[in-house]
N, CA and C atoms as a LAMMPS dump frame, in Angstrom:
ITEM: TIMESTEP
0
ITEM: NUMBER OF ATOMS
612
ITEM: BOX BOUNDS ff ff ff
-5.0000000000000000e+02 5.0000000000000000e+02
-5.0000000000000000e+02 5.0000000000000000e+02
-5.0000000000000000e+02 5.0000000000000000e+02
ITEM: ATOMS id mol type element x y z
1 1 1 N 1.295 -1.012 -0.183
2 1 2 C 0.132 -0.059 -0.269
3 1 3 C 0.823 1.405 0.103
4 2 1 N 0.558 2.087 -0.878
5 2 2 C 1.148 3.718 -0.845
6 2 3 C 1.019 4.234 0.127
7 3 1 N 2.069 5.298 0.531
8 3 2 C 1.312 6.015 1.223
9 3 3 C 0.574 7.212 0.878
10 4 1 N -0.393 7.055 1.795
11 4 2 C -1.43 8.199 1.543
12 4 3 C -1.014 9.84 1.925
13 5 1 N -1.147 10.488 0.993
14 5 2 C -0.823 12.153 1.253
15 5 3 C -2.236 12.838 0.946
16 6 1 N -3.33 12.237 0.481
17 6 2 C -4.788 13.028 0.109
18 6 3 C -6.03 12.078 0.704
19 7 1 N -6.69 13.014 1.32
20 7 2 C -8.194 11.78 1.982
21 7 3 C -8.973 12.56 1.263
22 8 1 N -10.465 11.936 0.267
23 8 2 C -11.576 12.553 -0.063
24 8 3 C -12.418 11.789 1.034
25 9 1 N -13.432 12.779 1.527
26 9 2 C -14.304 12.418 2.286
27 9 3 C -15.606 12.263 1.903
28 10 1 N -16.508 11.862 2.316
29 10 2 C -18.138 11.896 1.672
30 10 3 C -18.791 12.59 2.624
31 11 1 N -19.97 13.105 3.017
32 11 2 C -20.633 13.47 3.834
33 11 3 C -21.322 13.174 4.385
34 12 1 N -23.074 13.124 3.944
35 12 2 C -23.869 12.272 4.802
36 12 3 C -23.296 10.801 5.525
37 13 1 N -23.815 10.404 6.334
38 13 2 C -23.343 9.488 7.091
39 13 3 C -21.599 9.13 7.545
40 14 1 N -21.044 10.265 6.983
41 14 2 C -19.39 10.28 7.746
42 14 3 C -18.919 11.315 8.168
43 15 1 N -19.524 12.334 7.958
44 15 2 C -19.208 13.697 8.709
45 15 3 C -20.444 14.121 9.174
46 16 1 N -21.763 14.268 8.431
47 16 2 C -22.646 14.844 8.862
48 16 3 C -23.869 13.356 9.207
49 17 1 N -24.654 13.78 10.324
50 17 2 C -25.429 12.391 10.571
51 17 3 C -26.645 12.804 9.698
52 18 1 N -27.237 11.796 9.134
53 18 2 C -28.76 12.134 8.616
54 18 3 C -29.226 10.473 8.506
55 19 1 N -30.315 11.162 8.536
56 19 2 C -31.612 9.573 8.603
57 19 3 C -32.669 10.113 7.405
58 20 1 N -32.847 9.438 6.725
59 20 2 C -33.434 8.972 5.456
60 20 3 C -34.642 8.995 6.014
61 21 1 N -35.089 8.315 7.281
62 21 2 C -36.351 8.191 7.167
63 21 3 C -37.112 9.115 7.926
64 22 1 N -36.562 10.021 7.919
65 22 2 C -37.054 11.455 8.703
66 22 3 C -37.685 12.29 7.564
67 23 1 N -37.104 12.21 6.3
68 23 2 C -37.75 13.159 5.492
69 23 3 C -38.863 11.947 5.398
70 24 1 N -38.979 10.85 4.983
71 24 2 C -39.785 9.913 4.656
72 24 3 C -41.202 10.189 5.505
73 25 1 N -40.627 10.133 6.605
74 25 2 C -42.334 10.302 7.735
75 25 3 C -42.438 12.051 7.882
76 26 1 N -41.786 13.335 7.05
77 26 2 C -41.756 14.254 6.951
78 26 3 C -42.971 14.768 6.042
79 27 1 N -42.619 13.746 4.976
80 27 2 C -43.509 13.804 3.816
81 27 3 C -44.782 13.44 4.091
82 28 1 N -44.684 11.977 4.938
83 28 2 C -45.912 11.304 5.157
84 28 3 C -46.938 11.933 5.891
85 29 1 N -46.159 12.74 6.54
86 29 2 C -47.191 13.363 7.714
87 29 3 C -47.804 15.22 7.072
88 30 1 N -47.201 14.948 5.562
89 30 2 C -47.607 16.09 4.481
90 30 3 C -48.807 15.513 3.607
91 31 1 N -48.902 14.269 3.904
92 31 2 C -49.96 13.396 2.748
93 31 3 C -49.299 12.811 1.623
94 32 1 N -48.247 12.578 1.832
95 32 2 C -47.204 11.813 0.623
96 32 3 C -46.635 10.843 1.272
97 33 1 N -47.417 9.479 1.306
98 33 2 C -46.755 8.263 2.134
99 33 3 C -46.17 7.458 1.444
100 34 1 N -45.805 7.97 0.055
101 34 2 C -45.189 6.782 -0.534
102 34 3 C -43.775 7.38 -1.569
103 35 1 N -43.388 8.187 -0.457
104 35 2 C -41.689 9.067 -0.984
105 35 3 C -40.486 8.185 -1.528
106 36 1 N -40.726 7.003 -0.885
107 36 2 C -39.89 6.317 -1.311
108 36 3 C -40.353 5.895 -2.58
109 37 1 N -40.667 6.043 -3.128
110 37 2 C -41.132 5.459 -4.513
111 37 3 C -40.394 6.064 -5.603
112 38 1 N -39.936 7.773 -4.973
113 38 2 C -39.335 8.77 -6.168
114 38 3 C -38.165 8.655 -5.699
115 39 1 N -37.345 8.149 -4.575
116 39 2 C -36.334 8.65 -4.23
117 39 3 C -36.026 8.154 -2.749
118 40 1 N -34.95 7.229 -2.451
119 40 2 C -34.105 6.603 -1.568
120 40 3 C -32.729 7.081 -1.641
121 41 1 N -31.58 6.681 -0.536
122 41 2 C -29.738 6.785 -0.615
123 41 3 C -29.546 6.092 -1.858
124 42 1 N -30.403 4.948 -2.178
125 42 2 C -29.935 3.84 -3.161
126 42 3 C -30.008 4.668 -4.876
127 43 1 N -31.273 5.181 -4.66
128 43 2 C -31.426 5.274 -6.123
129 43 3 C -33.152 6.297 -6.016
130 44 1 N -32.751 7.022 -7.654
131 44 2 C -33.752 8.461 -7.478
132 44 3 C -34.41 8.557 -9.092
133 45 1 N -35.466 9.037 -9.347
134 45 2 C -36.293 9.2 -10.208
135 45 3 C -35.242 10.747 -11.409
136 46 1 N -35.557 10.915 -12.204
137 46 2 C -34.883 11.754 -13.147
138 46 3 C -35.205 13.007 -12.498
139 47 1 N -35.953 12.983 -11.88
140 47 2 C -36.281 14.928 -10.954
141 47 3 C -35.075 15.113 -10.777
142 48 1 N -35.475 14.093 -8.94
143 48 2 C -33.933 14.41 -8.105
144 48 3 C -32.651 13.948 -8.64
145 49 1 N -32.336 12.832 -10.163
146 49 2 C -31.312 13.191 -10.196
147 49 3 C -30.991 14.252 -10.701
148 50 1 N -31.86 14.964 -11.525
149 50 2 C -31.684 16.359 -12.526
150 50 3 C -31.456 17.457 -11.088
151 51 1 N -32.083 17.396 -10.092
152 51 2 C -31.586 18.444 -8.959
153 51 3 C -30.092 18.123 -8.277
154 52 1 N -29.754 16.935 -7.947
155 52 2 C -28.623 16.536 -7.627
156 52 3 C -27.278 16.759 -8.331
157 53 1 N -27.726 16.669 -9.676
158 53 2 C -26.778 17.221 -10.759
159 53 3 C -26.769 18.898 -11.175
160 54 1 N -27.598 19.148 -10.637
161 54 2 C -27.714 21.014 -11.073
162 54 3 C -28.253 20.995 -12.243
163 55 1 N -28.88 20.179 -12.905
164 55 2 C -29.808 20.249 -14.292
165 55 3 C -31.053 21.393 -14.176
166 56 1 N -31.246 21.239 -12.823
167 56 2 C -32.521 22.043 -12.574
168 56 3 C -32.31 23.178 -11.375
169 57 1 N -33.009 23.937 -11.05
170 57 2 C -33.179 24.84 -10.357
171 57 3 C -33.892 24.64 -8.709
172 58 1 N -33.543 24.749 -7.706
173 58 2 C -34.765 24.265 -6.797
174 58 3 C -36.381 24.742 -6.83
175 59 1 N -36.392 26.405 -7.369
176 59 2 C -37.724 26.538 -8.169
177 59 3 C -38.228 25.6 -8.761
178 60 1 N -37.556 24.944 -9.934
179 60 2 C -38.348 24.049 -10.747
180 60 3 C -38.136 22.744 -10.319
181 61 1 N -37.393 22.315 -8.917
182 61 2 C -37.815 20.596 -8.759
183 61 3 C -39.26 21.068 -7.804
184 62 1 N -39.615 21.975 -7.343
185 62 2 C -40.59 22.459 -6.469
186 62 3 C -41.63 22.066 -7.255
187 63 1 N -41.556 23.318 -8.465
188 63 2 C -42.989 23.003 -9.314
189 63 3 C -43.326 21.915 -9.644
190 64 1 N -41.848 20.673 -9.736
191 64 2 C -42.046 19.546 -10.558
192 64 3 C -42.415 18.693 -9.994
193 65 1 N -42.351 18.493 -8.487
194 65 2 C -42.512 18.003 -7.346
195 65 3 C -44.202 17.695 -7.494
196 66 1 N -44.277 18.845 -7.765
197 66 2 C -46.228 19.436 -6.948
198 66 3 C -46.658 18.732 -8.087
199 67 1 N -46.036 19.008 -9.209
200 67 2 C -46.684 17.917 -10.819
201 67 3 C -47.052 16.48 -10.311
202 68 1 N -45.173 15.742 -9.803
203 68 2 C -45.099 14.491 -9.962
204 68 3 C -45.95 13.791 -8.774
205 69 1 N -46.161 14.113 -7.799
206 69 2 C -46.927 13.408 -6.851
207 69 3 C -48.339 14.084 -6.46
208 70 1 N -48.777 14.871 -7.35
209 70 2 C -50.213 15.476 -7.774
210 70 3 C -50.43 16.035 -5.869
211 71 1 N -49.617 17.267 -5.82
212 71 2 C -49.658 17.735 -4.626
213 71 3 C -49.851 19.246 -4.433
214 72 1 N -50.665 19.935 -3.7
215 72 2 C -50.487 21.718 -3.601
216 72 3 C -49.287 22.196 -2.627
217 73 1 N -48.671 21.773 -1.312
218 73 2 C -47.554 21.901 -1.003
219 73 3 C -46.994 22.978 -1.077
220 74 1 N -46.357 23.708 -0.345
221 74 2 C -45.54 24.574 -0.886
222 74 3 C -44.395 24.836 -1.355
223 75 1 N -43.557 25.681 -1.897
224 75 2 C -42.208 25.509 -1.769
225 75 3 C -41.392 24.918 -0.432
226 76 1 N -41.979 26.128 0.756
227 76 2 C -41.257 26.091 1.817
228 76 3 C -41.881 24.825 2.622
229 77 1 N -43.242 24.728 2.172
230 77 2 C -43.217 22.686 3.496
231 77 3 C -42.359 21.611 2.628
232 78 1 N -42.189 21.765 1.365
233 78 2 C -41.31 20.752 0.544
234 78 3 C -39.953 20.558 0.915
235 79 1 N -39.72 22.23 1.073
236 79 2 C -37.997 21.805 1.601
237 79 3 C -38.044 21.71 3.404
238 80 1 N -38.926 22.234 3.916
239 80 2 C -38.748 21.534 4.998
240 80 3 C -38.797 19.73 5.408
241 81 1 N -39.602 19.252 4.333
242 81 2 C -39.428 17.68 4.673
243 81 3 C -38.096 17.336 3.873
244 82 1 N -37.935 17.982 2.752
245 82 2 C -36.469 17.408 2.186
246 82 3 C -35.157 17.405 2.984
247 83 1 N -35.084 18.167 3.712
248 83 2 C -33.863 19.049 4.467
249 83 3 C -34.106 18.268 5.78
250 84 1 N -35.318 17.358 6.337
251 84 2 C -35.7 16.755 7.289
252 84 3 C -34.589 15.49 7.848
253 85 1 N -33.833 14.923 6.771
254 85 2 C -32.736 14.114 6.733
255 85 3 C -31.888 14.36 7.442
256 86 1 N -31.557 15.808 7.415
257 86 2 C -30.191 16.483 7.519
258 86 3 C -30.239 16.941 9.308
259 87 1 N -29.258 15.835 9.743
260 87 2 C -29.143 15.475 11.061
261 87 3 C -28.499 16.706 11.851
262 88 1 N -26.817 16.577 12.557
263 88 2 C -26.408 17.228 13.146
264 88 3 C -25.216 16.826 12.79
265 89 1 N -23.724 17.755 13.01
266 89 2 C -22.441 17.775 13.213
267 89 3 C -21.851 17.589 14.389
268 90 1 N -21.37 16.088 14.919
269 90 2 C -20.851 15.988 15.952
270 90 3 C -19.893 16.814 15.922
271 91 1 N -19.388 17.679 17.015
272 91 2 C -18.222 18.401 17.171
273 91 3 C -17.116 17.789 17.155
274 92 1 N -16.724 16.752 17.806
275 92 2 C -15.979 15.305 17.881
276 92 3 C -15.499 15.473 16.546
277 93 1 N -16.323 15.052 15.673
278 93 2 C -15.881 14.626 14.196
279 93 3 C -15.416 15.943 13.673
280 94 1 N -15.731 17.396 13.841
281 94 2 C -15.11 18.412 12.982
282 94 3 C -13.622 18.656 13.983
283 95 1 N -13.745 18.881 14.831
284 95 2 C -12.072 18.773 15.522
285 95 3 C -11.317 17.624 15.32
286 96 1 N -11.895 16.066 14.755
287 96 2 C -10.833 15.484 14.139
288 96 3 C -10.383 15.922 12.873
289 97 1 N -11.508 16.337 12.303
290 97 2 C -11.047 16.686 10.708
291 97 3 C -9.962 17.543 10.769
292 98 1 N -10.139 18.394 11.636
293 98 2 C -9.342 19.572 11.993
294 98 3 C -7.631 19.155 11.675
295 99 1 N -7.899 18.376 12.823
296 99 2 C -6.161 17.74 13.254
297 99 3 C -5.853 17.243 12.185
298 100 1 N -6.646 15.739 11.28
299 100 2 C -6.467 15.105 10.324
300 100 3 C -6.032 16.164 9.076
301 101 1 N -6.978 17.429 9.126
302 101 2 C -6.247 18.7 7.935
303 101 3 C -4.739 18.904 8.181
304 102 1 N -4.356 18.693 9.157
305 102 2 C -2.687 19.099 9.548
306 102 3 C -1.443 17.859 9.05
307 103 1 N -2.178 16.399 8.504
308 103 2 C -1.541 15.308 8.506
309 103 3 C -1.533 15.52 6.78
310 104 1 N -2.87 15.819 6.234
311 104 2 C -2.862 15.205 4.878
312 104 3 C -3.572 16.346 4.668
313 105 1 N -3.829 16.706 2.807
314 105 2 C -4.418 17.608 2.111
315 105 3 C -5.82 16.648 1.88
316 106 1 N -6.844 17.179 2.542
317 106 2 C -8.282 16.818 2.642
318 106 3 C -9.392 17.389 1.573
319 107 1 N -10.346 16.498 1.249
320 107 2 C -11.526 17.135 0.093
321 107 3 C -12.461 16.291 0.816
322 108 1 N -13.313 17.082 -0.153
323 108 2 C -15.218 16.543 0.525
324 108 3 C -15.84 16.401 -1.1
325 109 1 N -16.22 15.418 -0.92
326 109 2 C -17.147 14.921 -2.334
327 109 3 C -18.576 14.334 -2.316
328 110 1 N -19.538 14.891 -2.329
329 110 2 C -20.653 14.529 -1.678
330 110 3 C -21.699 14.645 -2.992
331 111 1 N -22.696 13.864 -3.086
332 111 2 C -24.131 13.821 -4.111
333 111 3 C -24.901 14.31 -2.984
334 112 1 N -25.069 16.018 -3.227
335 112 2 C -25.884 16.848 -2.608
336 112 3 C -26.965 17.613 -3.628
337 113 1 N -27.696 18.58 -3.357
338 113 2 C -28.213 19.695 -4.349
339 113 3 C -27.814 20.974 -3.872
340 114 1 N -28.516 22.012 -3.824
341 114 2 C -28.499 23.577 -3.283
342 114 3 C -29.466 23.705 -2.308
343 115 1 N -30.624 23.159 -2.231
344 115 2 C -31.736 22.788 -0.944
345 115 3 C -30.794 22.165 0.344
346 116 1 N -30.456 21.243 0.163
347 116 2 C -29.457 20.755 1.161
348 116 3 C -27.982 21.254 1.446
349 117 1 N -27.639 21.963 0.131
350 117 2 C -26.269 22.743 0.232
351 117 3 C -26.616 23.441 1.871
352 118 1 N -27.602 24.371 1.204
353 118 2 C -27.912 25.908 2.043
354 118 3 C -28.035 25.777 3.332
355 119 1 N -29.216 24.415 3.885
356 119 2 C -29.783 23.936 4.854
357 119 3 C -28.468 23.247 5.631
358 120 1 N -27.32 22.579 5.659
359 120 2 C -26.531 22.105 6.212
360 120 3 C -25.23 23.642 6.192
361 121 1 N -24.913 24.072 5.497
362 121 2 C -24.091 24.767 5.768
363 121 3 C -24.469 25.875 6.596
364 122 1 N -25.688 26.079 6.731
365 122 2 C -26.438 26.944 7.474
366 122 3 C -26.833 26.127 9.042
367 123 1 N -26.757 25.173 9.221
368 123 2 C -26.847 24.465 10.389
369 123 3 C -25.541 24.257 11.295
370 124 1 N -24.102 24.445 9.936
371 124 2 C -22.771 24.189 10.483
372 124 3 C -22.427 25.746 11.258
373 125 1 N -22.683 26.543 10.411
374 125 2 C -22.273 27.961 10.894
375 125 3 C -23.387 28.093 12.231
376 126 1 N -24.571 27.718 12.666
377 126 2 C -25.196 28.092 13.809
378 126 3 C -24.932 27.231 15.02
379 127 1 N -24.469 25.978 14.759
380 127 2 C -24.092 25.235 15.746
381 127 3 C -23.138 25.009 16.543
382 128 1 N -21.891 25.062 14.96
383 128 2 C -20.002 24.65 15.027
384 128 3 C -19.542 25.743 15.473
385 129 1 N -19.301 26.603 14.555
386 129 2 C -18.611 28.011 14.409
387 129 3 C -19.113 28.578 12.91
388 130 1 N -19.443 30.319 13.114
389 130 2 C -19.146 30.998 12.433
390 130 3 C -18.273 31.382 11.058
391 131 1 N -18.119 30.428 10.368
392 131 2 C -17.04 30.279 9.655
393 131 3 C -17.627 28.785 8.592
394 132 1 N -17.296 29.16 7.176
395 132 2 C -18.104 28.324 6.144
396 132 3 C -17.424 26.666 6.092
397 133 1 N -17.779 26.081 5.984
398 133 2 C -18.198 24.643 6.4
399 133 3 C -16.875 24.112 5.272
400 134 1 N -17.011 24.709 3.998
401 134 2 C -16.455 24.232 2.908
402 134 3 C -14.493 24.661 3.463
403 135 1 N -14.476 25.387 4.172
404 135 2 C -13.045 26.18 4.696
405 135 3 C -12.361 24.742 5.731
406 136 1 N -13.109 23.276 5.698
407 136 2 C -12.427 22.448 6.475
408 136 3 C -11.621 21.807 5.25
409 137 1 N -11.815 22.103 4.352
410 137 2 C -11.643 21.263 3.396
411 137 3 C -10.561 22.227 2.036
412 138 1 N -9.442 21.513 1.361
413 138 2 C -8.513 21.773 0.388
414 138 3 C -10.012 22.64 -0.526
415 139 1 N -11.053 21.639 -0.944
416 139 2 C -11.933 21.938 -1.585
417 139 3 C -12.604 20.609 -1.424
418 140 1 N -14.157 21.734 -1.188
419 140 2 C -15.332 20.527 -1.33
420 140 3 C -15.794 20.678 -2.784
421 141 1 N -16.527 19.117 -3.04
422 141 2 C -16.87 18.888 -4.348
423 141 3 C -18.118 18.891 -3.893
424 142 1 N -19.093 18.931 -4.956
425 142 2 C -21.114 18.654 -4.771
426 142 3 C -21.26 18.151 -6.176
427 143 1 N -21.857 17.36 -6.344
428 143 2 C -22.661 16.837 -7.488
429 143 3 C -23.054 18.028 -8.296
430 144 1 N -24.17 18.789 -7.459
431 144 2 C -24.85 19.627 -7.847
432 144 3 C -24.276 20.775 -8.805
433 145 1 N -23.118 21.465 -8.422
434 145 2 C -21.873 21.545 -9.074
435 145 3 C -21.074 21.496 -10.357
436 146 1 N -20.882 20.198 -9.812
437 146 2 C -20.222 19.057 -10.909
438 146 3 C -20.895 18.848 -11.679
439 147 1 N -22.427 18.804 -11.713
440 147 2 C -22.728 17.956 -13.103
441 147 3 C -23.009 16.611 -13.143
442 148 1 N -21.981 16.099 -11.881
443 148 2 C -22.139 14.576 -12.11
444 148 3 C -22.321 14.001 -10.809
445 149 1 N -22.617 12.491 -10.601
446 149 2 C -23.066 12.131 -9.032
447 149 3 C -22.011 10.813 -9.077
448 150 1 N -21.64 10.461 -7.929
449 150 2 C -21.1 9.227 -7.825
450 150 3 C -22.423 8.276 -7.649
451 151 1 N -22.533 7.081 -8.038
452 151 2 C -20.787 6.476 -8.163
453 151 3 C -20.006 6.678 -9.785
454 152 1 N -20.455 7.366 -10.672
455 152 2 C -19.82 7.567 -11.392
456 152 3 C -18.075 7.972 -11.939
457 153 1 N -17.522 6.951 -12.288
458 153 2 C -16.25 6.921 -12.786
459 153 3 C -15.723 8.357 -12.559
460 154 1 N -16.294 9.213 -13.697
461 154 2 C -15.799 10.256 -14.051
462 154 3 C -15.532 11.462 -12.693
463 155 1 N -16.202 11.059 -12.044
464 155 2 C -16.634 12.398 -10.849
465 155 3 C -15.043 12.15 -10.105
466 156 1 N -14.726 10.935 -10.086
467 156 2 C -13.315 10.442 -9.349
468 156 3 C -11.861 11.311 -10.386
469 157 1 N -12.382 10.923 -11.248
470 157 2 C -11.181 11.454 -12.238
471 157 3 C -11.022 12.813 -12.35
472 158 1 N -12.296 13.382 -12.388
473 158 2 C -12.658 14.959 -12.707
474 158 3 C -11.353 15.768 -11.195
475 159 1 N -11.938 15.133 -10.044
476 159 2 C -11.112 15.615 -9.033
477 159 3 C -9.305 15.082 -8.972
478 160 1 N -9.374 13.938 -9.281
479 160 2 C -7.523 13.515 -9.67
480 160 3 C -6.669 14.764 -10.459
481 161 1 N -7.72 15.318 -11.575
482 161 2 C -7.333 15.77 -12.044
483 161 3 C -7.162 17.45 -11.945
484 162 1 N -8.227 17.523 -11.111
485 162 2 C -8.644 19.289 -11.07
486 162 3 C -7.082 19.469 -10.37
487 163 1 N -7.106 18.281 -9.271
488 163 2 C -6.324 18.764 -8.252
489 163 3 C -5.052 18.079 -7.933
490 164 1 N -4.635 17.577 -9.127
491 164 2 C -3.377 17.064 -9.925
492 164 3 C -3.192 16.135 -8.608
493 165 1 N -3.701 15.237 -8.21
494 165 2 C -3.588 14.239 -7.065
495 165 3 C -3.385 12.868 -7.602
496 166 1 N -2.417 11.797 -7.129
497 166 2 C -1.782 10.241 -7.687
498 166 3 C -2.818 9.728 -6.903
499 167 1 N -3.542 8.847 -7.495
500 167 2 C -4.56 8.085 -7.222
501 167 3 C -4.445 6.876 -6.16
502 168 1 N -2.826 6.386 -6.183
503 168 2 C -2.561 5.399 -5.576
504 168 3 C -2.297 5.987 -4.12
505 169 1 N -2.464 7.074 -4.072
506 169 2 C -2.018 8.334 -3.12
507 169 3 C -2.719 8.686 -2.096
508 170 1 N -4.226 8.854 -2.525
509 170 2 C -5.108 9.34 -2.405
510 170 3 C -6.289 8.263 -1.374
511 171 1 N -6.797 8.433 -0.466
512 171 2 C -7.836 7.453 0.354
513 171 3 C -9.383 8.105 -0.037
514 172 1 N -9.988 7.598 -0.152
515 172 2 C -11.697 7.855 -0.289
516 172 3 C -12.656 7.286 0.691
517 173 1 N -12.911 7.86 1.506
518 173 2 C -13.877 7.266 2.386
519 173 3 C -15.465 7.599 2.13
520 174 1 N -16.195 6.656 2.575
521 174 2 C -17.906 6.831 2.169
522 174 3 C -18.59 6.245 3.097
523 175 1 N -19.693 5.748 2.591
524 175 2 C -20.647 4.649 3.559
525 175 3 C -20.936 4.186 2.963
526 176 1 N -20.941 4.388 1.467
527 176 2 C -22.025 3.647 0.368
528 176 3 C -20.682 2.618 -0.465
529 177 1 N -21.59 1.415 -0.361
530 177 2 C -20.463 0.397 -0.897
531 177 3 C -20.267 0.47 -2.47
532 178 1 N -21.354 0.981 -2.928
533 178 2 C -21.533 1.518 -4.465
534 178 3 C -20.074 2.492 -4.876
535 179 1 N -20.62 3.607 -4.049
536 179 2 C -19.186 4.494 -4.409
537 179 3 C -17.94 4.094 -3.924
538 180 1 N -17.736 3.259 -3.118
539 180 2 C -16.57 2.413 -2.655
540 180 3 C -16.217 1.791 -4.041
541 181 1 N -16.955 1.24 -4.379
542 181 2 C -16.187 -0.096 -5.65
543 181 3 C -16.024 1.099 -6.688
544 182 1 N -16.428 2.292 -7.426
545 182 2 C -16.411 3.041 -8.359
546 182 3 C -14.986 3.817 -7.735
547 183 1 N -14.818 3.865 -6.807
548 183 2 C -13.364 4.814 -6.021
549 183 3 C -12.256 3.656 -6.631
550 184 1 N -12.642 2.433 -6.393
551 184 2 C -11.607 1.488 -6.66
552 184 3 C -11.036 1.614 -8.446
553 185 1 N -12.015 1.628 -8.455
554 185 2 C -12.169 1.725 -10.191
555 185 3 C -10.853 2.537 -10.741
556 186 1 N -10.931 3.679 -10.292
557 186 2 C -9.765 4.893 -10.602
558 186 3 C -8.217 4.859 -9.814
559 187 1 N -8.558 3.506 -9.22
560 187 2 C -7.326 3.489 -8.49
561 187 3 C -7.231 3.841 -7.301
562 188 1 N -7.828 4.431 -6.562
563 188 2 C -7.826 5.178 -5.082
564 188 3 C -7.736 3.885 -4.272
565 189 1 N -6.686 4.146 -2.852
566 189 2 C -7.51 3.478 -1.905
567 189 3 C -8.819 4.046 -1.229
568 190 1 N -9.431 2.874 -0.492
569 190 2 C -10.567 3.151 -0.295
570 190 3 C -10.438 2.872 1.387
571 191 1 N -11.694 3.121 2.299
572 191 2 C -12.559 2.46 3.412
573 191 3 C -14.146 3.171 3.347
574 192 1 N -14.537 1.902 2.891
575 192 2 C -15.847 1.616 3.846
576 192 3 C -16.509 1.903 5.055
577 193 1 N -16.948 2.572 5.166
578 193 2 C -17.242 3.404 6.207
579 193 3 C -18.848 3.234 6.39
580 194 1 N -19.825 1.79 6.983
581 194 2 C -21.23 2.108 6.942
582 194 3 C -21.397 2.409 8.702
583 195 1 N -22.837 2.94 8.572
584 195 2 C -23.1 3.025 10.167
585 195 3 C -23.047 1.86 10.692
586 196 1 N -22.856 1.557 11.835
587 196 2 C -22.762 3.123 12.715
588 196 3 C -20.92 3.452 13.038
589 197 1 N -20.456 2.542 11.943
590 197 2 C -18.947 3.231 12.611
591 197 3 C -18.971 4.581 11.863
592 198 1 N -17.87 5.409 12.663
593 198 2 C -17.382 6.664 12.203
594 198 3 C -15.904 7.499 12.177
595 199 1 N -15.898 7.922 11.962
596 199 2 C -14.286 8.448 11.17
597 199 3 C -13.562 8.33 12.407
598 200 1 N -14.007 8.607 13.976
599 200 2 C -13.171 8.704 14.9
600 200 3 C -12.286 7.378 15.052
601 201 1 N -13.099 6.26 14.422
602 201 2 C -12.2 5.125 14.594
603 201 3 C -11.453 5.038 13.729
604 202 1 N -11.133 5.907 12.96
605 202 2 C -10.195 5.116 12.117
606 202 3 C -8.5 5.301 12.417
607 203 1 N -7.649 4.804 12.103
608 203 2 C -6.769 4.93 12.532
609 203 3 C -5.373 5.339 11.545
610 204 1 N -5.379 6.608 10.903
611 204 2 C -4.845 7.39 9.997
612 204 3 C -3.664 8.04 10.744
């Protein structure tokens, strides 16, 4: 195994606690009991794919969602339910990340969208520190700004090229086995970190 110089972290389930059931329950409370038919952490309908790759704006998403599920919910109601899965940033993980950032060049790679990004960065400022969450990393990469989602091979190749990183010297940490397998295809070292394991247990 080659010496690690760089680490790419996933966000949800690795740094930020998430619980997708919360969003399902929030939509059910609003009268949409089959939300999992449209989106799960493993699969998404084209509408959600388009949101997470930045092909549509939040405004277009809200309107399209209303038509898709035949509802009259407001933008705010949809936003609140969609954001319900975003829980908290454990302070000890942030402290750990800051220490790891002194030893390695650290990056973030997350499948997310503008709605969630606005919510979790606000949560970070309000509960952890009045600084930008992205400043924890050399650079933070998000699917909705890249036009790509994990587990596409291209998303990893793009980061390696943009940052001039050697794949064999770069570690990728994610809670999704599919994303881990895709990272291996481009030569990245990997650690699969399924719940309830946390980054605090890693020996780096």
